[in-house]
ZAMARGU-4260 file (C-alpha; in steps of 0.2 Angstrom, whole numbers, plus 5000, padded with zeros to 4 digits):
<rodrens>
0) 5507/6161/5253 | 5520/6171/5262 | 5507/6173/5276 | 5501/6155/5278 | 5504/6149/5295
5) 5498/6132/5292 | 5492/6123/5277 | 5484/6105/5279 | 5479/6096/5263 | 5463/6084/5264
10) 5461/6071/5253 | 5447/6056/5252 | 5458/6046/5263 | 5458/6060/5276 | 5439/6062/5274
15) 5437/6044/5277 | 5448/6043/5292 | 5442/6059/5301 | 5425/6062/5295 | 5421/6043/5294
20) 5416/6046/5276 | 5414/6029/5265 | 5429/6031/5252 | 5430/6049/5258 | 5414/6056/5250
25) 5404/6071/5255 | 5384/6066/5257 | 5378/6051/5249 | 5375/6047/5231 | 5359/6053/5224
30) 5351/6037/5224 | 5357/6034/5241 | 5348/6049/5250 | 5335/6045/5261 | 5318/6054/5256
35) 5316/6062/5272 | 5324/6061/5289 | 5311/6048/5296 | 5315/6034/5307 | 5307/6019/5315
40) 5312/6026/5331 | 5297/6038/5339 | 5302/6056/5340 | 5320/6054/5332 | 5320/6062/5314
45) 5338/6064/5305 | 5344/6079/5295 | 5359/6083/5287 | 5369/6080/5270 | 5363/6062/5268
50) 5346/6067/5268 | 5337/6074/5254 | 5341/6087/5247 | 5360/6083/5250 | 5376/6092/5252
55) 5380/6110/5256 | 5375/6122/5268 | 5358/6128/5261 | 5353/6110/5259 | 5358/6104/5276
60) 5349/6120/5282 | 5334/6114/5273 | 5334/6097/5279 | 5335/6104/5297 | 5321/6114/5295
65) 5311/6100/5287 | 5316/6089/5302 | 5309/6102/5314 | 5294/6105/5304 | 5291/6088/5305
70) 5289/6090/5323 | 5281/6106/5325 | 5271/6116/5312 | 5279/6132/5305 | 5265/6143/5312
75) 5268/6134/5331 | 5287/6138/5329 | 5282/6158/5324 | 5270/6157/5338 | 5283/6152/5350
80) 5296/6164/5345 | 5283/6178/5348 | 5280/6172/5364 | 5298/6171/5368 | 5301/6189/5362
85) 5287/6195/5372 | 5296/6187/5388 | 5312/6197/5383 | 5320/6179/5382 | 5326/6183/5364
</rodrens>
């Protein structure tokens, strides 16, 4: 504690105000998860903590990968990465 320069405390009220979370919650209630990130808008796919499988870095990363896979197959992603490596872009 002696080396702490700044200490900020976040409460559900803080989360509600600054993160725009209903009642200061993280993610959505299990029954409110969207089963996938699909939307009625063409080529718009959602991902994040309100999309299955839910909150936390691994879960959000998985929902991002799922959104990407809904647009381009994993095989096509690997092929594109290989092409970019051959061109020394990555």
